[in-house]
C-alpha positions in Angstrom: -31.4 24.5 25.5 -31.7 24.8 21.7 -30.5 28.0 20.1 -30.0 29.5 16.7 -27.1 28.2 14.6 -24.4 30.5 13.3 -23.2 30.1 9.8 -20.2 28.1 11.2 -22.5 25.6 12.9 -22.0 27.2 16.4 -25.1 27.8 18.5 -25.8 31.5 18.9 -26.5 32.7 22.4 -30.1 33.7 23.2 -31.7 36.0 25.7 -32.7 32.9 27.7 -29.0 31.8 27.9 -28.1 35.2 29.3 -31.0 35.1 31.8 -30.1 31.6 33.0 -26.4 32.4 33.5 -27.1 35.7 35.2 -29.8 34.1 37.4 -32.6 36.5 36.3 -35.7 36.4 34.1 -35.6 37.3 30.3 -37.6 40.4 31.1 -34.8 41.6 33.5 -32.3 41.1 30.7 -34.4 43.3 28.4 -34.7 46.0 31.1 -31.0 46.0 31.6 -29.8 46.1 28.0 -32.3 48.8 27.2 -31.4 50.8 30.3 -35.0 50.9 31.6 -35.9 51.2 35.3 -36.7 47.9 37.1 -33.4 46.3 38.1 -30.7 47.3 40.5 -27.4 48.7 39.3 -25.6 45.6 40.5 -28.0 43.3 38.7 -27.7 45.4 35.5 -23.9 45.1 35.6 -24.1 41.4 36.1 -26.5 41.0 33.2 -24.4 43.1 30.8 -21.2 41.3 31.8 -22.8 37.9 31.0 -24.2 39.2 27.7 -20.8 40.4 26.7 -19.2 37.0 27.7 -21.7 35.1 25.6 -21.5 37.6 22.7 -25.3 38.2 22.9 -26.8 41.4 21.6 -30.5 42.4 21.4 -32.2 42.7 18.0 -30.5 45.7 16.4 -33.7 47.2 15.0 -35.5 47.0 18.3 -32.5 48.2 20.2 -32.1 51.2 17.9 -35.8 52.1 18.2 -35.9 51.7 22.0 -32.9 53.9 22.4 -34.4 56.9 20.6 -37.3 57.9 22.7 -41.0 57.0 22.5 -42.0 55.5 19.1 -44.8 53.0 19.5 -47.8 52.4 21.8 -49.4 48.9 22.0 -53.1 48.1 22.2 -54.5 44.6 22.2 -58.2 44.2 22.1 -60.0 40.9 22.8 -62.9 41.3 20.4 -63.8 39.6 17.1 -62.6 41.7 14.1 -66.1 41.8 12.6 -67.7 43.1 15.9 -65.0 45.7 16.5 -65.6 47.1 13.0 -69.3 47.6 14.0 -68.6 49.4 17.3 -68.6 53.2 17.1 -67.1 53.3 20.6 -63.8 51.8 19.6 -63.6 53.7 16.3 -63.9 57.0 18.3 -61.6 55.8 21.0 -58.9 54.8 18.4 -59.3 58.2 16.7 -58.6 59.9 20.0 -55.5 57.8 20.6 -54.2 58.5 17.1 -54.8 62.3 17.5 -52.2 62.3 20.2 -49.8 59.8 18.6 -49.8 61.5 15.2 -48.9 64.9 16.8 -45.9 63.2 18.4 -44.9 61.2 15.2 -45.6 58.0 17.1 -47.4 54.8 16.0 -50.0 52.5 17.3 -49.4 48.8 17.3 -52.9 47.3 17.3 -53.7 43.6 17.5 -57.0 41.7 18.0 -56.4 38.8 20.3 -58.2 36.0 22.2 -58.5 36.9 25.9 -55.9 34.3 26.9 -53.3 35.7 24.4 -53.0 39.2 25.6 -50.4 38.7 28.3 -48.1 36.9 25.9 -48.6 39.6 23.2 -47.8 42.5 25.5 -44.9 40.7 27.0 -43.4 39.9 23.6 -43.9 43.5 22.4 -42.2 44.9 25.5 -39.3 42.5 25.8 -38.5 42.8 22.1 -38.5 46.6 22.2 -41.4 46.9 19.8 -43.4 49.2 22.1 -42.6 51.8 24.8 -45.9 51.3 26.6 -49.4 49.9 26.4 -53.0 50.8 26.8 -55.0 48.1 28.7 -58.7 47.9 28.0 -61.7 45.8 29.0 -60.4 45.2 32.5 -61.9 42.2 34.4 -62.3 41.4 38.1 -59.0 39.9 39.3 -57.6 40.5 35.8 -54.6 38.2 35.3 -53.0 40.9 33.0 -52.5 43.3 35.9 -50.0 41.3 38.0 -48.3 39.7 35.0 -47.6 42.9 33.1 -46.7 45.0 36.2 -44.1 42.3 37.1 -42.2 42.8 33.8 -42.2 46.5 34.3 -44.4 47.4 31.3 -45.4 51.1 31.3 -49.2 51.1 30.9 -52.4 52.9 31.5 -55.4 50.9 32.5 -58.8 52.0 31.0 -61.1 51.2 33.9 -61.9 51.8 37.5 -58.8 52.0 39.9 -60.2 49.0 41.9 -59.4 46.9 38.8 -56.1 48.5 37.8 -53.7 47.3 40.5 -50.5 49.4 40.4 -51.2 50.9 37.0 -52.5 54.4 36.5 -56.3 54.2 35.7 -58.4 56.5 33.5 -62.1 55.8 33.5 -65.6 57.1 33.0 -67.7 57.2 36.2 -70.4 54.8 35.0 -72.3 54.3 38.3 -73.8 57.8 38.6 -74.7 57.7 34.9 -76.6 54.4 35.3 -78.5 55.8 38.2 -79.4 58.9 36.3 -80.8 56.7 33.4 -82.9 54.7 35.9 -84.2 57.8 37.6 -85.1 59.3 34.2 -87.1 56.2 33.2 -88.8 56.2 36.6 -89.7 59.8 36.2 -91.4 58.9 32.9 -93.6 56.4 34.9 -91.8 53.1 34.2 -92.0 50.7 37.2 -90.5 47.7 35.5 -87.1 48.3 33.9 -84.8 45.8 32.2 -81.1 46.0 31.4 -79.0 44.1 28.8 -75.4 44.2 30.0 -72.0 43.3 28.5 -70.0 40.2 29.4 -70.1 39.7 33.2 -66.3 39.1 33.3 -65.7 42.8 32.5 -65.3 45.1 35.4 -67.4 47.9 33.9 -70.3 45.4 33.4 -70.1 44.5 37.0 -70.0 48.2 38.1 -73.0 49.1 35.9 -75.0 46.1 37.0 -74.4 46.9 40.7 -75.4 50.6 40.1 -78.6 49.4 38.2 -79.6 47.1 41.1 -79.0 49.8 43.7 -81.0 52.4 41.8 -83.9 50.0 41.2 -84.0 49.1 45.0 -83.7 52.8 46.0 -86.7 53.7 43.9 -88.8 50.7 44.7 -89.0 49.5 41.1 -88.9 46.0 39.6 -85.8 45.3 37.6 -84.3 42.4 35.6 -81.0 41.9 33.8 -79.6 39.8 31.0 -76.0 39.4 29.8 -74.8 39.6 26.2 -71.5 40.2 24.4 -72.2 43.6 22.8 -73.1 41.9 19.4 -76.4 42.5 17.6 -77.3 38.8 17.8 -76.6 38.5 21.5 -78.4 41.8 22.1 -81.5 40.5 20.3 -81.5 37.2 22.3 -81.1 39.0 25.6 -83.9 41.4 24.7 -86.2 38.6 23.8 -85.5 36.8 27.1 -86.6 40.0 29.0 -89.7 40.5 26.9 -90.7 36.9 27.4 -90.5 37.1 31.2 -93.7 37.1 33.2 -93.0 40.6 34.5 -92.2 42.2 31.2 -90.3 45.5 31.4 -91.7 48.6 29.8 -88.3 50.1 29.3 -84.9 48.4 28.6 -81.4 49.9 28.9 -78.6 48.5 26.8 -74.8 48.5 27.5 -74.0 49.7 23.9 -75.6 51.3 20.9 -75.4 48.2 18.6 -77.5 46.1 20.9 -80.0 48.9 21.4 -80.4 49.3 17.6 -80.9 45.5 17.3 -83.6 45.7 20.0 -85.8 47.8 17.6 -86.1 44.7 15.4 -87.1 42.6 18.4 -89.8 45.1 19.4 -91.2 44.9 15.9 -91.1 41.0 16.1 -93.2 41.3 19.3 -95.6 43.8 17.7 -94.5 46.5 20.1 -94.2 50.1 19.2 -91.2 52.2 20.4 -91.7 54.1 22.5 -95.5 53.6 22.8 -95.2 50.0 24.2 -91.5 49.8 25.0 -88.8 52.5 25.7 -85.2 51.8 24.7 -82.2 53.6 26.0 -78.6 53.0 24.8 -75.1 53.4 26.3 -72.4 55.1 24.2 -74.3 57.7 22.2 -73.3 57.6 18.5 -74.5 58.5 15.0 -76.2 55.1 15.0 -78.5 56.4 17.8 -79.3 59.5 15.8 -79.9 57.7 12.5 -82.4 55.0 13.7 -86.1 55.6 13.6 -87.1 56.4 16.3 -83.8 58.1 17.3 -82.4 56.4 20.4 -82.1 58.1 23.8 -78.6 57.4 25.0 -75.9 58.1 27.6 -73.4 60.3 25.9 -69.8 61.0 26.5 -66.9 62.3 24.4 -65.1 59.0 23.5 -62.6 60.8 21.2 -61.5 63.0 24.2 -61.4 59.9 26.4 -59.0 58.2 24.0 -56.8 61.3 23.9 -56.8 61.6 27.7 -55.7 58.0 28.1 -52.9 58.5 25.6 -51.7 61.8 27.2 -51.6 60.0 30.5 -49.6 57.1 29.0 -47.0 59.5 27.7 -46.6 60.8 31.3 -46.1 57.2 32.5 -43.6 56.4 29.7 -41.7 59.6 30.5 -41.2 58.6 34.1 -43.9 60.8 35.6 -46.4 59.3 38.0 -49.8 60.8 36.9 -52.7 60.2 39.3 -55.6 58.0 38.3 -58.6 60.1 37.3 -62.0 60.0 35.8 -62.5 61.4 32.3 -66.1 62.5 32.9 -69.6 61.2 33.8 -71.7 60.2 30.8 -74.8 62.5 30.4 -78.3 61.6 29.3 -79.5 62.6 25.8 -83.3 62.0 25.6 -84.6 61.3 22.1 -87.7 59.7 20.6 -87.2 56.1 21.8 -88.2 56.9 25.4 -91.6 58.0 26.7 -94.2 57.2 29.3 -95.2 53.6 29.5 -98.6 52.5 28.2 -101.4 53.2 30.7 
């Protein structure tokens, strides 16, 4: 195994050398030398003995930081940088996180990644002592991050339904009742054919919202249709066009974020449809965008700033060795505005 050379030409021992001789994983070495829970006392003693024999020491900066309490929280987001900058949700969510971290003189280590990079990024952060814990977002069904990151002992809070979070504490918004409320509201206005543009189907909250939408449509005896997108304006427009070109065109469409709903106003104009006279539009994640458009968009509203703060407070409990229960933050509430009305007669 190749290692770093010392100034005298001797190979310097690495964490992998220590792990191999002690018969453990590199993550177990990190846990032992930083005195974190996750290995037995006997294993810890063996690892420290081998490290001493090989003359290996962890990175001094990381070791110093990791030994002086909580200093940094990690957050990796698998979104394009340009799209993330457009999303009011994440800007509010990050503000909520920072409100807690700044009060505790802690930092946020944020990185935008590809979906298949996130396990490696969190693992590297944790094993090098750069972070004390992580916030996991955009949980998927059978998310590979859950078993991989729980195995290395990473303290984390999962932002999503407990059914997706495995052993991690989960904090989530209860989307299903909110989706059903939105469908009932549109039905009460007289809409009998309702469309929905959802986020990527790999995301757990997209699956939960879609299932709730289908259930509400069936319960009320309505016609419903769905299209998937990626939260971007371009994909939102394409999905909206596909619904409006269908034989049974909806008279109302719900969107899984505010950006796609705003983009749909342009599509309605392309089709010569007035909003809300010919087409009602309803957005998820109320924001200033929804208030500033004309017509102003009806939306499902929740306090995203408070959500981010709640997640971060919960993570501090986890990092301090407390076992907080998984819990909902709140149920989004409907805010009717000018973009929804009775369908054309």
